[in-house]
ROPA-35726 format. One record per residue (C-alpha): residue in one letter; x, y, z. Coordinates in steps of 0.001 Angstrom, whole numbers. Layout:
N
('A'; (X; Y; Z))
...
//
This chain:
555
('X'; (6; 202; 233))
('X'; (1483; 3631; -1194))
('X'; (1562; 6157; 1789))
('X'; (-1031; 8699; 1421))
('X'; (-257; 12335; 2241))
('X'; (-2837; 15370; 1744))
('X'; (-796; 17951; 692))
('X'; (-4096; 20303; 1271))
('X'; (-4204; 19528; 5619))
('X'; (-1292; 20669; 7104))
('X'; (-966; 21685; 9771))
('X'; (-647; 25860; 10126))
('X'; (-563; 27594; 12961))
('X'; (-2634; 30508; 12125))
('X'; (-5257; 28870; 11221))
('X'; (-7971; 27969; 13668))
('X'; (-8585; 28162; 17109))
('X'; (-7126; 24847; 18512))
('X'; (-3545; 24874; 20026))
('X'; (-3743; 20754; 19578))
('X'; (-3725; 19113; 15889))
('X'; (-3092; 15705; 14767))
('X'; (-2187; 15174; 11044))
('X'; (-1581; 11536; 10420))
('X'; (1420; 10721; 7974))
('X'; (698; 7523; 8722))
('X'; (-1339; 5569; 10345))
('X'; (-587; 1329; 10270))
('X'; (-4356; 343; 8905))
('X'; (-1941; -2436; 6956))
('X'; (1435; -2083; 7096))
('X'; (2300; 985; 5906))
('X'; (4288; 2320; 9599))
('X'; (3180; 4748; 11762))
('X'; (4028; 8139; 12006))
('X'; (2282; 11805; 13304))
('X'; (2496; 14836; 13104))
('X'; (1362; 16845; 16025))
('X'; (826; 20618; 16156))
('X'; (839; 22146; 19997))
('X'; (756; 25773; 19462))
('X'; (3479; 27106; 17437))
('X'; (5652; 23889; 17807))
('X'; (5622; 20698; 15669))
('X'; (6270; 17745; 16848))
('X'; (7228; 14542; 15029))
('X'; (5713; 11484; 16933))
('X'; (7878; 7592; 15429))
('X'; (8402; 7462; 11859))
('X'; (7711; 4074; 10310))
('X'; (7589; 4132; 6813))
('X'; (8754; 1720; 4309))
('X'; (9325; 4916; 1637))
('X'; (8969; 8319; 2802))
('X'; (10022; 9918; -439))
('X'; (6200; 11872; 75))
('X'; (6884; 12380; 3376))
('X'; (9939; 13753; 2871))
('X'; (8102; 16789; -8))
('X'; (5635; 17156; 2339))
('X'; (7896; 18431; 5307))
('X'; (10354; 20161; 2860))
('X'; (7074; 22252; 2241))
('X'; (6450; 22970; 5905))
('X'; (10118; 24130; 6000))
('X'; (9350; 26649; 3878))
('X'; (6111; 27540; 5541))
('X'; (7578; 28235; 8255))
('X'; (10494; 30105; 6791))
('X'; (13126; 27435; 8944))
('X'; (14971; 25100; 7829))
('X'; (13853; 22653; 10158))
('X'; (9890; 21426; 8727))
('X'; (10017; 19882; 12940))
('X'; (10694; 21259; 16224))
('X'; (11724; 17454; 17755))
('X'; (11617; 13836; 16918))
('X'; (10221; 11571; 19160))
('X'; (10634; 7321; 19070))
('X'; (7748; 5022; 20348))
('X'; (10394; 1440; 20309))
('X'; (12407; 372; 17707))
('X'; (10338; -2270; 15497))
('X'; (10343; -1356; 11978))
('X'; (6914; 68; 12027))
('X'; (7218; 2315; 14308))
('X'; (11215; 3244; 13126))
('X'; (12305; 2358; 9688))
('X'; (12545; 5661; 8052))
('X'; (14515; 7413; 10654))
('X'; (17505; 6687; 8728))
('X'; (16280; 8279; 5692))
('X'; (14142; 10450; 7539))
('X'; (18118; 11319; 9165))
('X'; (19677; 11542; 5819))
('X'; (17286; 13754; 4325))
('X'; (17214; 16473; 7205))
('X'; (20809; 15950; 8986))
('X'; (20140; 18650; 12008))
('X'; (16562; 17372; 12410))
('X'; (16827; 16352; 16268))
('X'; (15750; 13062; 16964))
('X'; (14576; 11798; 20370))
('X'; (13844; 7985; 22074))
('X'; (14873; 5892; 25098))
('X'; (17731; 4959; 25753))
('X'; (16912; 1076; 24751))
('X'; (15343; 1949; 21857))
('X'; (18836; 4088; 21052))
('X'; (20854; 1116; 20730))
('X'; (18314; -1186; 19019))
('X'; (17170; 1275; 16587))
('X'; (20567; -402; 14456))
('X'; (18434; -3297; 13875))
('X'; (16659; -1948; 11102))
('X'; (19175; -1932; 8577))
('X'; (20790; -5039; 9114))
('X'; (21770; -4914; 5432))
('X'; (24273; -2219; 5991))
('X'; (27232; -2217; 7601))
('X'; (26369; -1153; 11442))
('X'; (29768; 1418; 10661))
('X'; (27875; 3194; 8192))
('X'; (24823; 3815; 11078))
('X'; (25500; 7164; 12434))
('X'; (24248; 7778; 16020))
('X'; (21704; 10219; 15139))
('X'; (19045; 9952; 18057))
('X'; (19057; 10762; 21262))
('X'; (18981; 9509; 24833))
('X'; (16104; 10561; 27049))
('X'; (16002; 9384; 30451))
('X'; (12627; 7244; 31806))
('X'; (10357; 9498; 33990))
('X'; (12025; 13886; 33818))
('X'; (10515; 15937; 31827))
('X'; (12744; 17640; 29700))
('X'; (12415; 21167; 28700))
('X'; (12734; 21570; 24564))
('X'; (11145; 25081; 23699))
('X'; (10229; 27568; 26212))
('X'; (6780; 25790; 27322))
('X'; (6959; 23036; 25188))
('X'; (7855; 19600; 27886))
('X'; (8249; 16095; 27330))
('X'; (8565; 12560; 29631))
('X'; (8509; 8937; 28821))
('X'; (6833; 6315; 30250))
('X'; (7814; 2546; 29932))
('X'; (5109; 1517; 28013))
('X'; (5762; -2612; 28144))
('X'; (5056; -4517; 24910))
('X'; (9014; -4315; 24295))
('X'; (12036; -3397; 25712))
('X'; (13124; 221; 25675))
('X'; (8897; 887; 24739))
('X'; (7511; 4322; 25987))
('X'; (4483; 6125; 26285))
('X'; (5316; 9734; 24524))
('X'; (3470; 12755; 27237))
('X'; (3858; 16142; 25339))
('X'; (3171; 19126; 27643))
('X'; (2257; 22998; 26378))
('X'; (1724; 25846; 28682))
('X'; (912; 29639; 26899))
('X'; (248; 32226; 28719))
('X'; (-3948; 30729; 29197))
('X'; (-2807; 26766; 30266))
('X'; (-1112; 24040; 29495))
('X'; (-2220; 21301; 27122))
('X'; (-1809; 17668; 27506))
('X'; (-953; 14841; 25243))
('X'; (-280; 11030; 25620))
('X'; (891; 9225; 22266))
('X'; (1185; 5588; 23632))
('X'; (2909; 3924; 20574))
('X'; (2480; 157; 21159))
('X'; (2184; -717; 24732))
('X'; (1009; -3628; 27010))
('X'; (-542; -4014; 30199))
('X'; (498; -7315; 31047))
('X'; (4772; -8649; 32550))
('X'; (6137; -10967; 29542))
('X'; (8730; -12890; 30140))
('X'; (11808; -9865; 28792))
('X'; (9318; -6529; 29698))
('X'; (6968; -5404; 32731))
('X'; (3853; -4025; 31191))
('X'; (2751; -825; 31367))
('X'; (1801; 994; 34818))
('X'; (-1434; 2329; 35204))
('X'; (-534; 3757; 38563))
('X'; (2706; 6059; 36838))
('X'; (49; 7747; 34099))
('X'; (-3352; 8167; 36477))
('X'; (-4206; 12033; 37031))
('X'; (-2148; 13218; 34574))
('X'; (-5381; 15205; 33549))
('X'; (-4290; 14763; 29667))
('X'; (-6672; 16350; 27033))
('X'; (-5829; 14168; 24557))
('X'; (-4616; 10762; 24071))
('X'; (-3209; 9179; 20731))
('X'; (-3262; 4748; 21536))
('X'; (-3055; 2104; 19547))
('X'; (-6102; -179; 18604))
('X'; (-4104; -3014; 17399))
('X'; (-6859; -6227; 19341))
('X'; (-9712; -4064; 18390))
('X'; (-12159; -5127; 20857))
('X'; (-10495; -8421; 21034))
('X'; (-10521; -9930; 24326))
('X'; (-7313; -12455; 25772))
('X'; (-7196; -15064; 27984))
('X'; (-4553; -14459; 30737))
('X'; (-1076; -14652; 28901))
('X'; (-131; -17171; 31057))
('X'; (-2730; -19735; 29665))
('X'; (-1522; -18235; 26300))
('X'; (1892; -18831; 27001))
('X'; (686; -22764; 27870))
('X'; (-1323; -23269; 25074))
('X'; (1013; -23093; 22536))
('X'; (4230; -24551; 25146))
('X'; (1669; -27303; 24376))
('X'; (1033; -27577; 20816))
('X'; (5327; -27342; 20633))
('X'; (5528; -30326; 22941))
('X'; (2205; -32537; 21183))
('X'; (4781; -31969; 17240))
('X'; (7894; -32735; 19373))
('X'; (6879; -36012; 20662))
('X'; (4725; -37014; 16936))
('X'; (8496; -37086; 15826))
('X'; (7772; -33574; 14169))
('X'; (10332; -30561; 13778))
('X'; (8805; -26710; 14284))
('X'; (9577; -23469; 12353))
('X'; (8517; -19915; 14533))
('X'; (9063; -17447; 11745))
('X'; (9355; -13271; 14056))
('X'; (10598; -10223; 13660))
('X'; (14269; -9470; 14673))
('X'; (12409; -7850; 17835))
('X'; (10355; -9204; 21005))
('X'; (8606; -12269; 20366))
('X'; (11865; -14022; 19213))
('X'; (13329; -13916; 22825))
('X'; (9945; -14203; 24218))
('X'; (9543; -17687; 22764))
('X'; (13158; -18538; 23764))
('X'; (12612; -17829; 27731))
('X'; (9123; -19794; 27086))
('X'; (11101; -22450; 25510))
('X'; (13363; -22103; 27779))
('X'; (11801; -22732; 31355))
('X'; (8249; -24143; 30681))
('X'; (8235; -27484; 32526))
('X'; (6940; -28910; 28353))
('X'; (10873; -28630; 27750))
('X'; (13014; -27911; 30725))
('X'; (15759; -31270; 30651))
('X'; (14842; -32268; 27324))
('X'; (17197; -33585; 25096))
('X'; (16187; -30787; 22232))
('X'; (17733; -28267; 19562))
('X'; (16377; -24670; 19678))
('X'; (18058; -23547; 16674))
('X'; (18043; -19305; 16500))
('X'; (18808; -18375; 12616))
('X'; (18924; -14845; 11333))
('X'; (18184; -11821; 12290))
('X'; (16209; -13336; 15473))
('X'; (20143; -14241; 16610))
('X'; (20817; -10511; 16201))
('X'; (18302; -9584; 17829))
('X'; (19240; -11760; 20680))
('X'; (22263; -10724; 20696))
('X'; (21521; -6940; 21315))
('X'; (19574; -7946; 24127))
('X'; (22518; -9425; 25711))
('X'; (24197; -6079; 25959))
('X'; (20810; -4539; 26981))
('X'; (21172; -6787; 30143))
('X'; (21420; -3904; 32891))
('X'; (17899; -2409; 31503))
('X'; (15730; -5740; 31605))
('X'; (13629; -6961; 34519))
('X'; (15224; -7892; 37607))
('X'; (14285; -11226; 37659))
('X'; (15682; -11528; 34191))
('X'; (19002; -10675; 35600))
('X'; (18879; -12920; 38129))
('X'; (17270; -15534; 35349))
('X'; (21659; -14495; 33657))
('X'; (23092; -14930; 36892))
('X'; (22526; -18605; 36629))
('X'; (22962; -19340; 33074))
('X'; (23492; -17793; 29979))
('X'; (20241; -16020; 29524))
('X'; (20396; -17571; 25198))
('X'; (23253; -19204; 23828))
('X'; (23963; -22927; 25855))
('X'; (24753; -25307; 24775))
('X'; (25756; -27519; 27884))
('X'; (21474; -26681; 29924))
('X'; (18559; -28674; 27630))
('X'; (17188; -27905; 26224))
('X'; (20350; -26359; 23709))
('X'; (19900; -23274; 22341))
('X'; (22411; -22487; 20088))
('X'; (23076; -20056; 16671))
('X'; (22581; -21822; 13674))
('X'; (25261; -22045; 11947))
('X'; (25928; -23136; 7945))
('X'; (28111; -26771; 8665))
('X'; (24285; -27270; 11125))
('X'; (22242; -26726; 8091))
('X'; (22552; -30801; 6315))
('X'; (21212; -32108; 9846))
('X'; (18245; -29384; 10604))
('X'; (15166; -31561; 11078))
('X'; (16377; -34912; 10686))
('X'; (16005; -35211; 14819))
('X'; (12738; -32818; 16397))
('X'; (14070; -29961; 16295))
('X'; (12913; -26010; 16672))
('X'; (14233; -23234; 14678))
('X'; (13295; -19991; 15162))
('X'; (13941; -17363; 12083))
('X'; (13266; -14174; 10579))
('X'; (9578; -13791; 9552))
('X'; (10566; -12815; 5568))
('X'; (13069; -15977; 5574))
('X'; (12277; -18864; 3241))
('X'; (11082; -21683; 4853))
('X'; (11899; -24151; 2621))
('X'; (15217; -23553; 3408))
('X'; (15027; -26193; 6019))
('X'; (11856; -27997; 4926))
('X'; (13860; -30057; 2955))
('X'; (13363; -33909; 1350))
('X'; (15770; -35841; 3865))
('X'; (13801; -34189; 7300))
('X'; (11147; -35554; 9222))
('X'; (7475; -33525; 8809))
('X'; (7436; -29991; 10175))
('X'; (4853; -27912; 11842))
('X'; (4743; -24192; 11229))
('X'; (3531; -21494; 13940))
('X'; (2396; -18301; 12875))
('X'; (1893; -15533; 15182))
('X'; (-1454; -13394; 14859))
('X'; (-1254; -9687; 14369))
('X'; (2038; -9840; 12212))
('X'; (1785; -10514; 8366))
('X'; (4557; -13235; 7250))
('X'; (3718; -14907; 3514))
('X'; (4410; -18950; 3987))
('X'; (4503; -20431; 762))
('X'; (1754; -23844; -172))
('X'; (4107; -26256; -1358))
('X'; (7517; -27245; 794))
('X'; (9821; -30747; -25))
('X'; (8487; -32333; 3063))
('X'; (5553; -32897; 5065))
('X'; (3852; -29448; 6664))
('X'; (729; -27888; 8195))
('X'; (1137; -24482; 9030))
('X'; (-1049; -22813; 12435))
('X'; (-1674; -19552; 14133))
('X'; (-1399; -19092; 17749))
('X'; (-1614; -16119; 19847))
('X'; (1273; -14795; 22509))
('X'; (-48; -10987; 22195))
('X'; (2566; -8001; 22456))
('X'; (-198; -5316; 22820))
('X'; (-3305; -4866; 24916))
('X'; (-6094; -6296; 24237))
('X'; (-9834; -4699; 24290))
('X'; (-10559; -4958; 28202))
('X'; (-6528; -3422; 28267))
('X'; (-7633; -643; 25932))
('X'; (-10564; 859; 27615))
('X'; (-9215; 425; 31017))
('X'; (-5733; 2601; 29799))
('X'; (-8692; 4769; 28717))
('X'; (-11135; 5187; 31734))
('X'; (-7306; 5631; 33854))
('X'; (-6444; 8777; 31873))
('X'; (-9579; 10177; 31008))
('X'; (-9155; 12594; 28170))
('X'; (-11241; 14660; 26121))
('X'; (-10231; 13532; 23040))
('X'; (-9281; 10245; 21862))
('X'; (-7388; 9327; 18566))
('X'; (-7044; 5379; 17599))
('X'; (-4272; 4628; 15424))
('X'; (-1691; 1203; 14481))
('X'; (-4876; -1028; 13536))
('X'; (-7237; -2605; 10868))
('X'; (-9811; 368; 10143))
('X'; (-13121; -2762; 10768))
('X'; (-10897; -2910; 14180))
('X'; (-10741; 449; 15672))
('X'; (-14500; 888; 13858))
('X'; (-14976; -1243; 16048))
('X'; (-13198; 831; 19633))
('X'; (-15101; 3968; 18481))
('X'; (-18852; 1582; 18308))
('X'; (-18223; 1527; 22017))
('X'; (-21087; 3023; 23886))
('X'; (-18988; 3500; 26596))
('X'; (-16138; 5071; 24787))
('X'; (-18788; 7484; 22578))
('X'; (-20621; 8644; 25878))
('X'; (-17889; 10146; 27331))
('X'; (-15471; 11087; 25126))
('X'; (-14942; 12698; 21763))
('X'; (-13523; 9524; 19648))
('X'; (-11026; 9805; 16323))
('X'; (-10205; 7163; 13568))
('X'; (-8497; 9209; 11227))
('X'; (-6995; 7812; 7993))
('X'; (-3424; 9024; 6370))
('X'; (-3165; 12768; 5255))
('X'; (-6981; 13811; 6995))
('X'; (-6210; 16641; 9488))
('X'; (-7428; 16686; 13504))
('X'; (-8187; 19270; 15072))
('X'; (-8887; 18706; 18995))
('X'; (-10000; 21866; 20795))
('X'; (-10607; 21930; 24152))
('X'; (-13866; 22739; 25502))
('X'; (-17428; 21748; 25534))
('X'; (-18825; 22720; 21963))
('X'; (-16849; 20047; 20078))
('X'; (-19847; 17829; 18783))
('X'; (-19612; 14334; 18635))
('X'; (-18847; 12811; 15884))
('X'; (-21334; 9800; 14044))
('X'; (-20486; 6364; 15046))
('X'; (-19966; 4397; 12279))
('X'; (-23069; 1826; 11637))
('X'; (-20871; -1430; 13050))
('X'; (-24531; -3143; 14346))
('X'; (-26549; -5648; 11194))
('X'; (-30079; -7622; 12311))
('X'; (-30404; -11234; 11917))
('X'; (-32795; -13336; 12791))
('X'; (-33635; -16288; 15363))
('X'; (-35564; -18959; 14813))
('X'; (-36480; -21708; 17729))
('X'; (-37869; -24846; 17378))
('X'; (-37934; -28056; 20028))
('X'; (-33994; -28260; 20090))
('X'; (-32723; -25931; 17880))
('X'; (-31965; -22057; 17582))
('X'; (-31093; -21035; 14323))
('X'; (-29807; -17640; 14079))
('X'; (-29680; -16002; 10373))
('X'; (-27095; -13665; 9897))
('X'; (-26923; -11096; 6549))
('X'; (-24179; -11282; 3776))
('X'; (-22207; -7542; 5040))
('X'; (-21498; -10334; 8164))
('X'; (-19955; -12806; 5861))
('X'; (-18627; -10834; 4254))
('X'; (-16014; -9244; 6509))
('X'; (-12902; -10567; 6195))
('X'; (-12528; -11363; 10198))
('X'; (-15600; -13926; 9567))
('X'; (-13191; -16649; 7963))
('X'; (-11125; -16576; 11124))
('X'; (-14468; -16320; 13317))
('X'; (-16111; -19728; 11498))
('X'; (-13305; -21843; 10191))
('X'; (-14143; -25156; 12256))
('X'; (-18298; -24357; 12736))
('X'; (-18607; -24042; 15832))
('X'; (-18582; -21257; 18571))
('X'; (-19346; -20682; 21837))
('X'; (-22241; -18719; 23894))
('X'; (-22143; -16997; 26916))
('X'; (-24569; -14739; 29268))
('X'; (-22852; -10869; 29968))
('X'; (-25033; -9343; 31680))
('X'; (-29266; -9226; 29785))
('X'; (-26483; -9739; 26664))
('X'; (-25986; -13282; 24554))
('X'; (-22568; -13365; 23977))
('X'; (-21217; -15082; 20318))
('X'; (-17405; -16023; 19929))
('X'; (-16068; -18594; 16881))
('X'; (-13800; -21509; 18597))
('X'; (-10788; -22165; 16432))
('X'; (-9135; -25077; 15585))
('X'; (-6331; -24114; 18356))
('X'; (-8566; -23926; 20963))
('X'; (-10887; -27474; 20381))
('X'; (-7164; -29294; 19987))
('X'; (-6602; -28009; 23412))
('X'; (-10217; -28622; 25264))
('X'; (-8294; -29794; 28518))
('X'; (-6082; -26991; 28789))
('X'; (-6954; -24210; 31393))
('X'; (-8008; -21711; 28895))
('X'; (-11117; -20728; 30701))
('X'; (-10091; -21429; 34423))
('X'; (-10369; -18012; 36137))
('X'; (-9764; -19301; 39471))
('X'; (-6007; -18408; 40400))
('X'; (-6198; -15087; 38955))
('X'; (-6584; -11678; 39851))
('X'; (-9326; -10252; 38003))
('X'; (-12774; -8683; 37808))
('X'; (-14025; -12116; 37734))
('X'; (-12833; -12521; 41171))
('X'; (-13119; -9248; 42312))
('X'; (-15505; -8523; 45291))
('X'; (-16634; -5848; 43919))
('X'; (-18328; -6995; 40395))
('X'; (-21631; -7452; 40498))
('X'; (-24088; -7670; 37376))
('X'; (-21243; -6687; 35018))
('X'; (-20063; -3622; 36748))
('X'; (-17516; -2227; 39213))
('X'; (-18949; -988; 42014))
('X'; (-15464; -110; 44358))
('X'; (-15374; 3466; 44283))
('X'; (-12284; 3500; 45591))
('X'; (-11936; 1590; 41391))
('X'; (-10977; 3872; 38565))
('X'; (-13018; 1650; 36790))
('X'; (-15850; 2393; 39362))
('X'; (-19726; 1963; 38055))
('X'; (-18570; 1248; 34685))
('X'; (-19404; -2324; 32788))
('X'; (-16026; -4025; 33012))
('X'; (-14934; -7859; 31242))
('X'; (-14252; -10487; 33737))
('X'; (-10740; -11106; 32749))
('X'; (-9866; -7408; 32811))
('X'; (-7893; -5627; 36471))
('X'; (-7771; -2293; 37989))
('X'; (-5276; -2049; 41410))
('X'; (-7904; -1520; 43123))
('X'; (-8708; -5155; 42922))
('X'; (-10170; -7310; 46199))
('X'; (-10379; -11445; 45378))
('X'; (-13985; -12414; 46814))
('X'; (-14007; -14485; 49741))
('X'; (-15218; -18047; 49392))
('X'; (-18347; -17485; 52111))
('X'; (-19005; -14958; 49693))
//
């Protein structure tokens, strides 16, 4: 998809009355990356630069520089984290505007070079300056930025911008990609750090829309169980992943899960994923204390002595890969046929949800392709939970398919409290502060069907509009559904093939999880704890807040 930038939607400090505006150059509806231009009073700030081709961006920025009568189109560039869809255009941006000030967290500044592995590291200039965490920095008079850890990836941050003029202060928070839950190598975003910021505007990702996920421990257990069954059936496993984040999480899962601990098993790491592991080792002091403690007793990744053995895949190993069951972690862009050779055993290829990985239909060895969920972003309840904790006047959704973002903007619990925006690339979003803003009409996402009831069967007929949606293929791929009551509403959910294969898993057992379903203050799917940020809001049984109190058995 080619990036669309509207030259007619420039940000002009002299036009309009709003002190806050957002012009998205790209919003990651597909895989085009994220790049946002923010105006706060007289200042322009570029948030992220994930464009693969920045030629159209450079043209617009040059026009903006001429409009400002300045050599620099923006006052500064802030980067949320090092994933390609947020950072891959930075090197070209620096080459186009060498004097442009670019900032990120210290960890992100050290990981950025992994976006350009085709270049000699010595030829990549150190153009990104490191900023401290949780420490306000004043860049210009009245313009302050502060970074807060956002989970998701080492170094990932939510960016708080404050602009103060003679009348008042304006506050905007950009989450980048965020994750409320702790993962094995990254601590989750801490709600208590952000609560009470009195935001005017929140720019937030909506990768998973309103989807609901089980506890991360359950996701890990399901994935480990599937891999274990494959190995037990004498089948090797390929896990294609991006260079940073998911691959390293998978390695830690495989090294520490009881299904694999002590097993006579080889785990091979190839390509950019191996370079990502090396980068993590250099950042060990920045990783969570539990990870540092693990590394004191055994190597974090590379280890041929402790089973399962984790090794970098070298040329001399390739002729032997797959002749006995093993696990291979490789690049998401790799040609997987190099592993699935005729003289190997069968292969199971496991693809992560929400990461676009192309695989061939035919391989030289027998293969099975399946998907799995090991979320790196917050789900729908996590997204709404963050919004309710921050209580901004405006919420701008980016980063997610248009259908998923439309699901979020159509939620009544959000429509009734906030001004919601989900702009396309090149569409200027004005963020006026006050009571005169008119709430935009919600997108039409409700469909009428027909219900027929007989003695033993209930038939629900749905219109073609439902089945034409691309999500229908995943919803109905097994033909089986699960139904449950949510207050007075009946919620239907499609059962995936993965769930049917794991009927004995603990997917729906929440008795050991600190969640709203086990909280003494949850009644009728609402929170009744006046000390909770979710008080009087509709909550999901899988949700959580800092005011959680476990339900006593006699209650």
